[in-house]
N, C-alpha and C positions, 0 to 999 in steps of 0.2 A: 504494500500500500504506500505509494509515494504521491502524496497530495502536493499541491502547489503552494499551500499555506500551512503554517504550523497548526497542529491541533492543540486546543487548550485542555489542560488537565487541572482539576481542583486539587487543593492541598490535601483534602481527605482521600481522594482517589489515589494520589501519588503515595500517600502514607500507606494505604492498603497494599499497593503494588510493591513498595519497598519491603514491607513486612513479610510478604509471600516468599521473597528471595528466589523467585523463579523468573528467568529472563530479565534480570534487573537491568534497568536502563543505565546508560552513562549519564551522570548528572554534571552539567556544565554550569558553573556559577560565573556570571559576567560582571558581578559587582566589583567595586574597587577594593583595594587592600583594607582600608580603614572600615569599610562596610562589613567585610568578613570578620574583622576583629571585633566589631560591635555586636554582630549577630551571626555567628557561624551557623551554617546549615548542619544539622546533626547526622549527616551521612557523608561518606567520602565523595568529594567533587573534583572535577577538573576545573581549576581556576584560570579563567581567561578574561582578565579585566579588559573592558572595551577600550580604556585609555591606552592600552599597550598593544592594540591591534596592529600598529605599524611593525611591531616586532614579530608577532605570530601570525598576522593576517594575510600574508602572501599566499599561504596554502593552508588547507585544513590541518590542524594539529593531528599528529599520528594517533593520538588517543581516540579520535573521533572517526577516523576513516573506516568506512564500511561496517559500522556498528549497527546492530539491529534497531535499537531504540535509543534516542537521545532526549533528555529533558533539560531544558534551559531555564535557569533561575536568575532573577534579579530582585530588586527591592519591591517593585509593584507590578511587574509583568509587562512593562513596555519595552525596556531595553532587551529583555530576553526574547520577546516576540520578534523584534527586529533582527536579532542575532539568529534566531531559529529560522527566520525567512531566508537569511543569507546562507545558512547551512543547506537548506532545501535547494536554493539556486545553484549551489556548488555540488549537489548530488551526494551529500555526505552520508546519508542514512536512509533506510527504508521508512523509518518513522521518526518524526521530529515533533516534540511536544513542547509547549510553553506552560510553565507553572502560572496559572491564572491568579493574579493578585500577588505573586511573588512571595518572598520571605515574610512579608507583612501578613499575608493570608495564612501562611503556615503558622505563624505565631498566634494568630487569633483563632484559627480553626483546629489546629493540631497540637501545638506545643507552646503553651504560654511561657515556658522558661526561656524561649528565644526572645531576646529583647526587641522591642519595637523602636523604630527610629524614623 
């Protein structure tokens, strides 16, 4: 299934997916360093801050090439949606998802111990 736009996934649905531990997606966090320090995502992520795209952006990072499923995370779901759209345009993965509402939604809906900012 390779759609032309990212599919949104809610924080609750992503949480269920991650807890199943079957066909886990690659989680890509595009927030900046200080954002990760303030509110780290509680699962392992590939950190690709958008401000450093000039460093890694010439080609898709090897961690993402040909992966089955990729979920992109940011603060509120806007930067991640844009990055997910870029991944689709580059033909990165068969499924590219955007965490709808970002880490903020995760904090509100799933894990209130993740600080909101």
